[in-house]
C-alpha positions in Angstrom: 2.2 11.4 16.0 4.9 10.2 13.6 5.5 6.1 14.0 9.4 7.0 14.7 8.2 9.1 18.4 6.0 5.5 19.3 7.6 3.2 21.9 10.3 1.1 19.8 7.7 -2.2 21.2 5.0 -0.4 19.1 6.7 0.0 16.2 5.8 -2.4 13.4 9.5 -3.2 12.1 10.7 -3.6 15.5 8.1 -6.1 16.9 8.4 -7.7 13.8 12.2 -8.3 14.4 11.6 -9.0 18.1 8.5 -11.0 18.3 8.0 -12.7 14.7 6.0 -11.2 11.6 2.6 -13.6 12.4 3.0 -11.1 15.6 1.7 -8.4 13.3 -1.8 -7.0 12.4 -2.7 -6.5 8.6 -2.5 -2.9 8.6 1.1 -2.9 10.6 2.5 -5.8 7.9 0.9 -3.1 5.2 2.7 0.1 7.2 6.0 -1.4 6.6 5.6 -2.0 2.8 4.0 1.5 3.0 7.1 2.9 4.4 6.1 6.2 5.4 2.0 7.9 5.6 0.8 11.2 4.6 -0.1 14.4 6.2 -1.8 13.8 9.2 -1.9 10.1 8.9 0.9 7.8 10.1 1.7 4.7 7.8 -0.1 2.1 10.3 -3.3 5.0 10.4 -3.1 4.7 6.5 -2.8 1.4 6.1 -6.3 0.7 8.5 -7.8 3.1 6.0 -7.0 1.6 2.9 -7.7 -1.8 4.1 -11.2 -0.1 5.6 -11.8 1.3 2.1 -10.8 -1.8 -0.3 -12.1 -4.4 2.6 -8.9 -6.1 3.1 -5.6 -7.5 2.1 -6.5 -9.3 -0.5 -9.0 -7.1 -2.1 -6.2 -4.5 -1.9 -3.4 -6.7 -3.4 -5.8 -7.5 -6.4 -6.9 -4.1 -7.2 -6.6 -3.1 -10.7 -3.4 -0.8 -11.7 -5.9 2.0 -12.0 -7.9 1.9 -8.7 -4.7 1.1 -6.8 -3.2 4.1 -8.0 -6.0 6.6 -7.8 -6.2 6.1 -4.1 -4.8 8.7 -1.8 -1.3 7.1 -0.1 -0.5 5.2 -2.8 0.8 5.6 -6.3 3.0 3.1 -9.1 5.7 2.7 -7.2 3.2 0.9 -4.1 1.5 -1.2 -6.9 4.8 -2.6 -8.4 6.2 -3.6 -5.2 3.1 -5.1 -4.1 2.6 -7.1 -7.5 6.6 -8.2 -7.3 5.5 -9.4 -3.5 2.4 -11.0 -4.5 4.7 -12.8 -7.6 7.3 -13.6 -5.1 5.0 -15.2 -2.8 3.7 -17.6 -5.5 6.6 -18.7 -6.4 7.9 -19.2 -3.2 4.8 -21.9 -2.2 4.3 -23.2 -6.1 8.1 -24.0 -5.9 7.7 -25.9 -2.0 4.6 -27.6 -3.6 6.4 -28.8 -6.8 9.6 -30.6 -5.5 7.2 -33.1 -3.5 7.1 -36.8 -5.1 4.5 -36.8 -6.9 1.0 -35.4 -8.0 -1.1 -38.3 -7.1 -3.1 -36.4 -4.3 -5.8 -33.9 -5.7 -5.5 -32.2 -3.1 -1.7 -31.3 -3.3 -3.1 -30.2 -7.4 -5.5 -28.1 -5.4 -2.9 -26.2 -3.4 -0.2 -26.0 -6.1 -3.1 -24.6 -8.7 -4.7 -22.3 -6.4 -1.4 -20.4 -5.3 -0.4 -20.4 -9.1 -3.9 -19.0 -10.4 -6.2 -17.9 -8.0 -5.7 -14.0 -8.0 -5.0 -13.8 -11.6 -7.2 -10.7 -13.3 -7.5 -12.4 -16.6 -8.1 -15.8 -18.0 -5.1 -18.3 -18.4 -4.5 -21.7 -19.7 -1.9 -23.9 -18.2 -0.5 -27.6 -18.2 1.2 -29.4 -15.6 3.6 -32.0 -17.5 4.3 -35.1 -15.6 6.6 -38.1 -15.9 5.5 -41.5 -15.6 5.6 -41.6 -11.7 3.3 -38.1 -11.6 6.3 -35.9 -10.6 6.2 -32.6 -12.2 8.4 -31.7 -15.4 7.1 -28.3 -15.9 4.1 -25.8 -15.4 3.3 -23.9 -18.2 1.1 -21.0 -18.7 0.2 -22.0 -22.4 -2.6 -19.3 -23.5 -3.7 -16.2 -22.2 -7.3 -14.1 -22.5 -10.6 -16.2 -23.4 -10.4 -19.8 -23.0 -12.6 -21.8 -25.2 -12.0 -24.1 -28.3 -10.8 -21.3 -30.9 -8.1 -19.9 -28.3 -6.7 -23.5 -27.0 -5.1 -25.6 -30.0 -4.6 -29.2 -29.0 -1.3 -29.2 -31.7 0.3 -27.2 -29.2 -0.3 -28.9 -26.3 0.7 -32.0 -28.2 3.6 -30.2 -29.2 4.8 -29.1 -25.7 3.9 -32.8 -24.4 6.3 -34.3 -26.6 9.0 -32.0 -26.0 9.0 -32.4 -22.2 8.9 -36.3 -22.9 5.5 -36.5 -20.9 3.7 -39.6 -19.7 0.8 -37.4 -18.4 -0.4 -34.1 -18.2 -3.1 -31.9 -16.1 -4.7 -29.4 -17.3 -6.0 -26.2 -15.8 -7.5 -22.8 -16.2 -9.0 -19.7 -13.9 -12.1 -18.1 -13.8 -11.2 -14.4 -12.6 -14.9 -14.0 -11.8 -14.3 -16.8 -9.0 -17.0 -19.1 -9.9 -15.8 -22.7 -10.8 -18.7 -24.1 -12.4 -17.3 -25.6 -15.9 -19.0 -24.3 -19.1 -19.8 -26.4 -22.2 -16.7 -25.0 -23.8 -14.7 -26.2 -20.5 -16.4 -29.6 -20.9 -15.5 -29.7 -24.9 -12.1 -28.6 -25.1 -11.4 -31.1 -22.3 -12.5 -33.9 -24.2 -10.6 -32.5 -27.4 -7.4 -32.1 -25.6 -8.3 -35.6 -23.8 -8.5 -36.7 -27.7 -5.6 -35.6 -29.3 -3.4 -36.1 -26.4 -4.4 -40.0 -26.9 -2.9 -40.2 -29.8 0.7 -40.0 -28.6 0.3 -42.0 -25.5 0.2 -39.2 -23.3 -2.3 -39.1 -20.4 -5.3 -36.3 -19.3 -5.7 -37.2 -15.6 -7.7 -34.6 -15.0 -8.6 -30.8 -15.7 -9.1 -28.1 -12.8 -11.0 -25.0 -13.2 -9.5 -22.4 -10.3 -11.6 -19.3 -8.6 -12.6 -18.6 -4.8 -12.7 -21.2 -2.6 -11.5 -24.9 -3.6 -10.3 -25.5 -7.4 -13.2 -27.7 -9.0 -12.2 -31.2 -10.9 -13.8 -32.4 -14.3 -12.4 -35.6 -13.2 -14.5 -35.6 -9.7 -17.7 -34.1 -11.5 -17.3 -36.8 -14.1 -17.2 -34.8 -16.9 -13.8 -36.0 -18.6 
């Protein structure tokens, strides 16, 4: 049966307007995004099947373009919409975190980086540039690809720190595998950047690795 023929209180859009988005199931939220179903399936039925196929919302929204678009009931337009929604949500959350007074709390930093980097499919190296009160000046994605000593250039980080007149930085990169265990290359890179930035009196407060679960702090691990 088409959703149009359902009682108004059971239709996802009307239900959201009357009772709020939090009352909707994952399938109902996804159905609003899909807008229409396919032959023999309403949008809600299709959403339920997609969630079962992919293993949940996160897996569906994190799927690569080919895997997403090759699935019946999905396509390029829906893929683009999903990516746009993810990025809007990520920026909204990160912007709110960035408006707090300072980045002195490891928990605050973890929340910010988790929102910004968790679901990236490729490795990204980022720097949070901070003022002398550890307030955020700028969050920059500096390098993409395999993060090692060859791909991350200390002189570029030094140049950016000078340009932002930063007093301190927090380094971060993600592991798309989800495993946050630091490699020897991660540790060596941290020491090289720390040494380079010390020449211009910029402190490296920490280096976080983002994956599944809580981001790992090299400082807390005694690896700085």
